[in-house]
C-alpha positions as CSV (number, residue, x, y, z in Angstrom):
1,M,48.4,-11.1,35.6
2,G,45.4,-9.0,36.6
3,R,42.2,-10.5,38.1
4,K,39.1,-10.9,36.0
5,R,36.3,-8.6,36.7
6,K,33.0,-10.0,38.0
7,H,30.0,-8.6,36.2
8,G,27.4,-10.8,38.0
9,S,26.4,-8.2,40.7
10,S,26.1,-5.3,38.2
11,R,24.0,-7.4,35.8
12,K,21.7,-8.5,38.7
13,T,21.1,-4.9,39.8
14,Q,20.5,-3.8,36.2
15,A,17.9,-6.6,35.8
16,I,16.2,-5.6,39.0
17,H,16.1,-2.0,38.0
18,E,14.5,-2.9,34.6
19,E,11.9,-5.0,36.3
20,T,10.9,-2.2,38.7
21,Q,10.8,0.3,35.8
22,D,8.5,-2.1,33.8
23,A,6.2,-2.5,36.8
24,V,6.0,1.3,37.3
25,F,5.3,1.8,33.6
26,K,2.5,-0.7,33.6
27,T,0.8,0.6,36.7
28,A,1.1,4.3,35.6
29,P,-1.9,5.9,33.9
30,H,-1.6,6.4,30.1
31,S,-3.5,8.7,27.9
32,F,-4.4,9.4,24.3
33,V,-4.6,13.1,23.1
34,F,-6.4,13.5,19.7
35,H,-9.1,15.5,18.0
36,R,-12.5,14.8,16.5
37,G,-13.9,16.5,13.5
38,K,-12.4,19.3,11.5
39,V,-9.9,21.5,13.5
40,G,-7.5,24.1,12.4
41,V,-3.7,24.2,12.5
42,T,-3.7,26.0,15.9
43,V,-5.7,23.3,17.6
44,R,-3.4,20.6,16.1
45,T,-0.4,22.5,17.6
46,L,-2.2,22.7,20.9
47,I,-2.7,18.9,20.8
48,Q,1.1,18.4,20.3
49,N,1.7,20.7,23.3
50,L,-0.7,18.7,25.5
51,R,1.1,15.5,24.4
52,Q,4.3,17.0,25.7
53,V,2.7,17.7,29.0
54,M,1.5,14.1,29.4
55,E,4.8,12.6,28.4
56,P,6.2,9.9,28.8
57,Y,3.0,8.1,29.4
58,T,1.2,9.1,26.2
59,A,1.2,8.3,22.5
60,R,3.5,10.9,21.1
61,K,3.0,10.1,17.4
62,L,-0.6,8.9,17.4
63,Q,-2.1,9.0,13.9
64,V,-5.7,10.0,13.6
65,R,-7.6,9.5,10.3
66,K,-10.9,10.7,9.1
67,N,-12.5,7.3,9.0
68,N,-11.5,6.5,12.6
69,V,-14.3,6.4,15.2
70,L,-14.2,6.6,19.0
71,K,-14.8,2.8,19.1
72,D,-11.5,2.2,17.4
73,F,-9.5,4.0,20.1
74,V,-11.4,2.2,22.8
75,N,-10.6,-1.2,21.3
76,V,-6.8,-0.3,21.2
77,A,-6.8,1.3,24.7
78,G,-7.0,-2.0,26.6
79,L,-3.8,-3.4,24.9
80,L,-1.8,-0.3,25.6
81,N,-3.0,0.3,29.2
82,I,-4.7,3.6,28.2
83,S,-6.8,5.0,31.1
84,H,-7.8,8.5,29.9
85,F,-8.8,10.2,26.6
86,L,-8.2,14.0,26.0
87,I,-10.4,14.9,23.0
88,L,-10.3,18.3,21.4
89,S,-13.0,19.5,19.0
90,K,-14.0,22.8,17.4
91,T,-17.4,24.4,16.8
92,D,-18.4,27.7,15.3
93,K,-18.4,29.3,18.8
94,Y,-15.7,27.8,20.9
95,I,-13.1,25.0,21.3
96,Q,-14.2,22.0,23.4
97,L,-12.0,19.7,25.6
98,R,-13.4,16.4,26.8
99,I,-11.6,14.3,29.4
100,G,-12.9,10.8,29.6
101,R,-12.1,7.7,31.7
102,V,-11.7,4.6,29.7
103,P,-13.7,2.4,29.1
104,R,-16.9,3.3,31.0
105,G,-16.5,7.0,31.8
106,P,-17.3,9.4,33.3
107,T,-16.6,12.2,30.8
108,L,-15.9,15.9,31.7
109,T,-16.7,18.4,29.0
110,F,-14.9,21.8,29.2
111,Q,-15.1,25.0,27.2
112,V,-11.7,26.4,26.3
113,R,-12.2,30.1,27.0
114,E,-8.5,31.1,26.4
115,F,-5.3,29.3,25.5
116,C,-1.8,30.1,24.5
117,L,0.7,27.8,22.7
118,S,4.1,26.8,24.1
119,K,6.0,28.6,21.3
120,D,4.3,31.9,22.2
121,V,5.2,31.5,25.9
122,L,8.8,30.7,25.2
123,S,9.2,33.6,22.7
124,A,8.2,36.0,25.5
125,Q,11.1,34.9,27.7
126,K,14.6,36.4,27.6
127,K,16.4,33.1,28.5
128,P,14.1,30.1,28.0
129,D,15.3,27.0,29.7
130,L,14.0,24.0,27.9
131,S,16.0,20.8,27.3
132,G,14.9,17.4,25.9
133,K,15.7,15.6,29.2
134,V,12.9,17.5,30.9
135,F,10.3,15.2,29.3
136,D,11.9,12.0,30.4
137,H,9.8,11.8,33.5
138,H,6.2,12.6,34.3
139,P,5.3,16.1,35.8
140,L,4.3,16.8,39.4
141,L,0.6,17.7,39.8
142,V,-0.2,20.7,42.0
143,M,-3.9,21.5,42.6
144,N,-5.2,24.7,44.2
145,G,-8.6,25.9,45.2
146,F,-10.5,22.7,44.8
147,T,-12.3,22.8,48.1
148,G,-16.0,22.4,48.7
149,N,-18.7,19.8,49.0
150,E,-20.0,20.0,45.5
151,K,-20.0,16.7,43.6
152,S,-18.8,18.3,40.4
153,I,-15.7,19.8,42.1
154,Q,-14.9,16.5,43.8
155,L,-15.2,14.7,40.5
156,I,-12.9,17.1,38.7
157,T,-10.3,16.7,41.5
158,T,-10.3,12.9,41.3
159,M,-10.2,13.0,37.4
160,F,-7.1,15.3,37.3
161,Q,-5.4,13.3,40.1
162,N,-5.9,10.0,38.3
163,M,-4.5,11.4,35.0
164,F,-0.9,11.6,36.5
165,P,1.0,8.9,38.4
166,S,0.9,9.1,42.2
167,I,4.0,10.0,44.2
168,N,5.3,8.4,47.4
169,V,7.0,11.1,49.4
170,N,9.3,8.8,51.2
171,K,10.6,7.0,48.1
172,V,10.5,9.6,45.4
173,N,13.7,10.6,43.6
174,L,13.9,14.4,43.5
175,N,16.2,14.2,40.5
176,H,13.3,12.9,38.4
177,I,11.0,15.9,39.2
178,K,11.8,18.4,36.5
179,R,8.3,19.7,35.6
180,C,5.1,20.5,37.4
181,V,1.5,21.1,36.2
182,L,-0.5,23.7,38.1
183,V,-4.3,23.4,38.1
184,S,-6.1,26.2,40.1
185,Y,-9.8,26.8,40.5
186,D,-11.5,30.2,41.1
187,P,-14.8,29.6,43.0
188,E,-16.1,33.1,42.1
189,T,-15.7,32.9,38.3
190,K,-15.8,29.1,38.3
191,L,-12.9,29.0,35.9
192,I,-9.9,26.6,35.9
193,D,-6.4,27.8,35.0
194,F,-4.0,25.2,33.5
195,R,-0.3,26.0,33.6
196,H,2.9,24.1,32.9
197,Y,6.4,24.9,34.4
198,T,9.9,23.6,34.6
199,I,11.6,23.2,38.1
200,S,15.2,24.3,38.8
201,L,17.1,24.6,42.1
202,A,19.7,27.2,43.1
203,P,21.8,27.2,46.3
204,V,21.0,29.8,48.9
205,G,23.3,31.7,51.3
206,L,26.1,32.3,48.8
207,T,27.4,35.6,47.6
208,K,26.7,36.7,44.0
209,G,30.3,36.0,43.0
210,V,30.3,32.5,44.4
211,K,26.9,31.8,42.7
212,K,28.4,32.8,39.4
213,L,31.3,30.4,40.0
214,T,29.0,27.5,40.6
215,K,27.5,27.9,37.2
216,T,28.6,25.7,34.3
217,Q,30.1,28.7,32.4
218,L,33.1,30.2,34.3
219,P,33.4,34.0,34.3
220,D,36.3,35.9,32.8
221,L,39.0,36.3,35.5
222,S,41.7,38.0,33.3
223,K,40.9,41.4,34.8
224,Y,41.6,40.3,38.4
225,N,45.0,39.6,40.1
226,D,43.4,37.3,42.6
227,I,40.1,35.4,42.8
228,S,39.4,37.1,46.1
229,E,38.9,40.4,44.2
230,F,36.2,38.8,42.1
231,I,34.4,37.5,45.1
232,E,34.6,40.7,47.1
233,R,33.3,42.8,44.2
234,G,30.3,40.4,43.7
235,G,31.3,39.2,40.3
236,N,30.2,42.5,38.6
237,L,26.6,41.4,38.7
238,S,23.8,43.9,38.3
239,E,20.9,43.9,40.6
240,S,18.4,42.9,37.9
241,E,20.5,39.8,37.2
242,G,20.0,38.2,40.6
243,E,16.7,36.7,41.5
244,Q,15.0,37.6,44.8
245,D,14.9,34.5,47.0
246,G,13.2,34.3,50.3
247,P,11.3,32.0,52.7
248,H,8.5,31.6,50.2
249,N,10.7,29.5,47.8
250,E,13.6,28.2,50.0
251,V,13.7,24.6,51.1
252,T,16.1,22.2,52.9
253,L,17.0,19.4,50.5
254,P,16.5,15.8,51.9
255,Q,18.6,14.4,49.0
256,Q,21.6,15.5,46.9
257,I,20.3,16.8,43.6
258,H,22.2,17.2,40.4
259,G,23.7,20.7,40.1
260,R,26.4,22.7,41.7
261,G,25.8,23.7,45.2
262,N,22.6,21.6,45.7
263,L,23.9,19.4,48.6
264,K,22.0,17.2,51.0
265,A,20.6,19.1,54.1
266,G,21.5,22.4,52.3
267,Q,19.3,25.4,51.6
268,S,18.2,25.8,48.0
269,A,15.6,28.0,46.2
270,I,13.0,26.5,43.9
271,R,12.5,28.4,40.7
272,L,9.8,27.9,38.1
273,K,9.8,28.8,34.4
274,E,6.7,28.5,32.4
275,I,7.0,26.5,29.1
276,G,3.3,26.3,28.2
277,P,0.7,25.7,27.1
278,R,-1.8,27.9,29.0
279,M,-5.5,27.2,29.1
280,T,-8.5,28.7,30.9
281,L,-11.3,26.1,31.2
282,E,-14.9,26.2,32.1
283,L,-16.9,23.2,33.1
284,V,-20.0,22.6,30.8
285,K,-21.3,19.1,31.8
286,I,-20.5,15.7,33.2
287,E,-21.7,12.5,31.6
288,E,-21.9,9.0,33.0
289,G,-20.4,7.0,30.1
290,L,-17.6,7.7,27.7
291,C,-18.9,10.6,25.6
292,E,-22.4,9.3,26.1
293,G,-24.9,8.4,28.8
294,A,-27.0,10.4,31.3
295,V,-25.9,13.9,32.1
296,I,-25.0,14.0,35.9
297,H,-24.3,17.8,36.0
298,H,-24.8,20.7,33.6
299,S,-23.6,24.2,34.3
300,F,-26.2,26.0,32.0
301,I,-29.2,23.7,31.7
302,H,-31.2,22.5,34.7
303,K,-33.8,19.8,34.3
304,T,-36.6,18.6,36.5
305,P,-36.9,15.0,37.7
306,T,-39.7,14.3,35.2
307,D,-37.4,15.5,32.3
308,L,-34.6,13.4,33.6
309,L,-37.0,10.3,33.7
310,A,-38.2,11.0,30.2
311,D,-34.6,11.3,28.9
312,K,-33.8,8.0,30.6
313,K,-36.7,6.2,29.0
314,K,-35.8,7.6,25.6
315,K,-32.2,6.3,25.9
316,E,-33.4,2.9,27.1
317,L,-35.7,2.7,24.0
318,K,-32.8,3.7,21.8
319,L,-30.6,1.1,23.4
320,K,-33.2,-1.7,22.8
321,L,-33.6,-0.7,19.2
322,K,-29.9,-0.9,18.8
323,Q,-29.7,-4.4,20.4
324,S,-32.6,-5.6,18.2
325,R,-30.8,-4.4,15.0
326,Q,-27.6,-6.1,16.2
327,T,-29.4,-9.4,16.8
328,K,-31.1,-9.3,13.4
329,Q,-27.8,-8.6,11.8
330,M,-26.2,-11.5,13.5
331,Q,-29.0,-13.8,12.3
332,N,-28.6,-12.6,8.7
333,V,-24.9,-13.2,8.9
334,K,-25.4,-16.8,10.2
335,K,-28.0,-17.5,7.5
336,K,-25.6,-16.3,4.8
337,E,-22.8,-18.4,6.2
338,K,-25.1,-21.5,6.2
339,L,-26.2,-20.9,2.6
340,K,-22.6,-20.5,1.6
341,A,-21.6,-23.8,3.2
342,E,-24.4,-25.6,1.5
343,H,-23.5,-24.2,-1.9
344,K,-19.9,-25.2,-1.3
345,Q,-21.0,-28.8,-0.4
346,R,-23.1,-29.0,-3.6
347,S,-20.3,-27.7,-5.7
348,L,-17.9,-30.3,-4.3
349,E,-20.4,-33.1,-4.9
350,G,-20.9,-32.0,-8.5
351,M,-17.2,-31.9,-9.1
352,K,-16.9,-35.4,-7.7
353,R,-19.6,-36.7,-10.0
354,K,-18.0,-35.1,-13.0
355,H,-14.7,-36.7,-12.1
356,D,-16.2,-40.1,-11.7
357,S,-18.0,-39.8,-15.0
358,E,-14.8,-38.9,-16.8
359,Q,-13.0,-41.9,-15.3
360,T,-15.8,-44.3,-16.4
361,K,-15.7,-42.8,-19.9
362,E,-12.0,-43.2,-20.1
363,S,-12.3,-46.9,-19.0
364,D,-15.0,-47.5,-21.7
365,D,-12.9,-45.9,-24.4
366,E,-9.9,-48.0,-23.4
367,S,-12.0,-51.3,-23.6
368,D,-13.3,-50.3,-27.0
369,D,-9.7,-49.6,-28.2
370,D,-8.6,-53.0,-27.0
371,I,-11.5,-54.8,-28.9
372,A,-10.7,-52.9,-32.1
373,H,-7.0,-53.8,-31.8
374,Y,-7.9,-57.5,-31.3
375,R,-10.1,-57.4,-34.5
376,R,-7.3,-55.9,-36.6
377,E,-4.7,-58.3,-35.5
378,V,-6.7,-61.5,-35.3
379,G,-9.4,-60.8,-37.8
380,A,-12.2,-62.1,-35.7
381,N,-14.4,-60.9,-32.8
382,P,-13.0,-61.7,-29.3
383,D,-14.8,-63.9,-26.8
384,K,-17.0,-62.3,-24.2
385,D,-14.9,-63.8,-21.4
386,L,-11.8,-62.1,-22.8
387,F,-13.3,-58.6,-22.5
388,P,-16.1,-58.7,-19.8
389,S,-17.3,-55.1,-20.6
390,M,-17.9,-56.0,-24.3
391,G,-21.6,-57.1,-23.9
392,K,-22.5,-54.7,-21.1
393,K,-24.5,-51.5,-21.7
394,R,-23.2,-48.2,-20.5
395,K,-24.9,-46.8,-17.5
396,R,-26.0,-43.2,-17.3
397,V,-24.1,-40.8,-15.0
398,D,-27.3,-39.8,-13.1
399,G,-28.0,-43.4,-12.2
400,S,-31.3,-43.8,-14.2
401,D,-32.1,-47.0,-16.2
402,V,-33.3,-45.2,-19.3
403,P,-30.9,-45.9,-22.1
404,T,-29.1,-42.9,-23.6
405,K,-29.8,-41.9,-27.2
406,K,-26.9,-41.7,-29.5
407,V,-26.6,-38.4,-31.3
408,R,-24.5,-38.1,-34.5
409,K,-22.1,-35.2,-34.6
410,N,-22.2,-35.1,-38.5
411,P,-25.7,-36.1,-39.7
412,G,-26.0,-37.9,-43.1
413,K,-28.6,-37.8,-45.8
414,E,-31.1,-39.8,-43.8
415,D,-30.9,-37.4,-40.8
416,S,-31.2,-34.4,-43.1
417,K,-34.5,-35.7,-44.5
418,L,-36.0,-35.8,-41.1
419,K,-37.7,-32.4,-40.6
420,Q,-39.5,-31.2,-37.6
421,K,-43.2,-30.7,-38.0
422,K,-44.2,-27.1,-38.1
423,Q,-46.5,-26.0,-35.4
424,A,-49.7,-24.3,-36.2
425,P,-49.7,-20.5,-35.8
426,P,-51.8,-19.2,-32.9
427,G,-55.5,-18.8,-33.6
428,F,-55.8,-21.7,-36.2
429,S,-57.5,-25.0,-35.4
430,K,-56.4,-28.4,-36.7
431,K,-59.1,-28.6,-39.4
432,Q,-58.1,-25.2,-40.8
433,Q,-54.5,-26.2,-40.8
434,V,-55.3,-29.5,-42.8
435,A,-57.4,-27.6,-45.3
436,K,-54.7,-25.0,-45.8
437,Q,-52.1,-27.7,-46.5
438,K,-54.4,-29.4,-49.1
439,K,-55.0,-26.2,-50.8
440,K,-51.3,-25.5,-50.9
441,K,-50.6,-29.0,-52.5
442,E,-53.3,-28.4,-55.2
443,M,-51.7,-25.1,-56.1
444,Q,-48.3,-26.7,-56.3
445,K,-49.6,-29.5,-58.7
446,K,-51.2,-26.9,-61.0
447,M,-48.1,-24.9,-61.1
448,G,-46.1,-28.1,-61.9
449,T,-48.3,-29.0,-64.9
450,K,-48.0,-25.6,-66.4
451,K,-44.2,-25.7,-66.1
452,E,-44.1,-29.2,-67.8
453,S,-46.3,-28.1,-70.7
454,Q,-44.2,-25.0,-71.3
455,T,-40.9,-26.9,-71.3
456,G,-42.3,-29.7,-73.6
457,R,-43.4,-27.2,-76.2
458,K,-40.1,-25.5,-76.2
459,K,-38.3,-28.8,-76.7
460,N,-40.7,-30.0,-79.5
461,M,-40.6,-26.8,-81.5
462,M,-39.1,-27.2,-85.0
463,P,-37.3,-24.5,-86.9
464,R,-39.6,-22.8,-89.4
465,K,-38.8,-22.4,-93.1
466,T,-37.8,-19.1,-94.5
467,G,-38.8,-17.7,-97.9
468,S,-35.3,-17.6,-99.5
469,G,-33.1,-20.5,-100.5
470,G,-34.8,-23.0,-98.4
471,K,-32.6,-22.0,-95.4
472,T,-34.0,-22.5,-92.0
473,S,-33.7,-20.1,-89.0
474,M,-33.8,-21.1,-85.4
475,G,-36.5,-20.1,-83.0
476,A,-36.2,-18.9,-79.4
477,A,-35.4,-22.4,-78.2
478,G,-32.7,-23.0,-80.7
479,K,-31.0,-19.7,-79.9
480,K,-31.1,-20.5,-76.2
481,K,-29.5,-23.9,-76.7
482,G,-26.8,-22.6,-79.0
483,M,-27.7,-24.7,-82.1
484,P,-25.6,-24.2,-85.2
485,K,-27.0,-22.6,-88.4
486,K,-26.7,-25.6,-90.7
487,M,-28.2,-28.8,-89.5
488,G,-26.9,-32.2,-90.6
489,P,-28.8,-35.5,-90.8
490,K,-31.1,-36.4,-87.9
491,G,-29.1,-36.9,-84.7
492,S,-26.0,-35.3,-86.1
493,K,-24.3,-32.4,-84.3
494,G,-22.5,-29.4,-85.6
495,K,-18.8,-28.8,-85.5
496,A,-17.4,-27.9,-82.2
497,G,-16.9,-24.3,-81.6
498,F,-19.0,-23.3,-84.6
499,K,-21.2,-20.2,-84.0
500,P,-24.1,-19.5,-86.3
501,K,-24.5,-16.1,-87.9
502,R,-27.5,-14.1,-87.0
503,K,-29.9,-13.2,-89.8
504,T,-32.4,-10.4,-89.8
505,G,-36.0,-10.7,-91.2
506,R,-37.2,-12.0,-94.6
């Protein structure tokens, strides 16, 4: 029976390795690469290329929306250990690149004179060497020509050095160095060239045939009887296929590096292949803060000390106005919150009073129902001691002692007789109003007597005699009442349903 494997030591080493990686990742400088304003498709592609340069310590899939402001990125930067912003913007004349230190600056503003995308650089090469593992580790920074006592040059140097992680020469693992960024400064033209390369190593001191054997793809040996023939003939390599190595690119390796022939203490040649992007930058100005603040250096505009003092006072005044607006806004917010809390308290108190009134009303209704039930069953009024609330008056909800007035839902005849007094129209005095009412009553009496006299005459009218046969005919009143043609004795009525015939004149 085999022995069990112990995984304790391997797990411990793995945990230690993860802790060291986390510590390095936290201490390394991180960056955001994004744009501001409207930019074209070409500038957006350039942003993606710059993110590849800054990998793995950058936000590869950073989403930027129109409504985002610079303050939003600053607020998020502290949580993600972001130390630098690379901001690209476009104007009518040129493309602008701003490199700012988070959160308090300074900010370097460059004009992008020329640039070339990564796809254009790779398309110009015959055999481009670009794999995904190249971007697993940060690039090596190489700076050239940044010499001088000028403050602007020193500030540019420190800014670029702090953008990339520092390297300890004694502890660095050469297998992790796969890329390099070259930043060179030309003091005559005052332009900065930005380049991006991949690094590869090839063993030195071997014949061309042996070099071909050390590659991953083995050559075709079917034409040779022995491998010695292939080595002696140089592997049928052309002169253009071999790269010219010399003391300018040959080094002695202090470590063993991945790849055939790259042994420790052996000679190898360093070879660079450009993968882009390319940029030619010109410094425009340097600001104290992050995209704001006093201008420390300007390449095109030179101001006198009085102008600088005036600009400083103007910015201080602007800052004071901003602070006053902020304080006023905070006071308004607190005032609104206070009013909202008071309104909420009043609403709760009103709801409580309403609930209490409903409960008292329900209790009164219940007591009234009990009294009515007692009367129906017993046939007499109950004693006051049996129902204590029987003789008590109901109190008002608002707590006042004034008794409430009962209002009938369906008013009877007595209530319908009560009419509200009409108010006098504007412009009339009380005397004029009384006189007008008297006059109106007199007119009504006169009209009433006339009506009574007319109706009495109509009732007392007798039918007049006609000239023929002693037959009578009815007048207007008789016709209206529907009297029959032949009248019986006094007080007698005609037959039911009998209709008199209408006669014409005499």
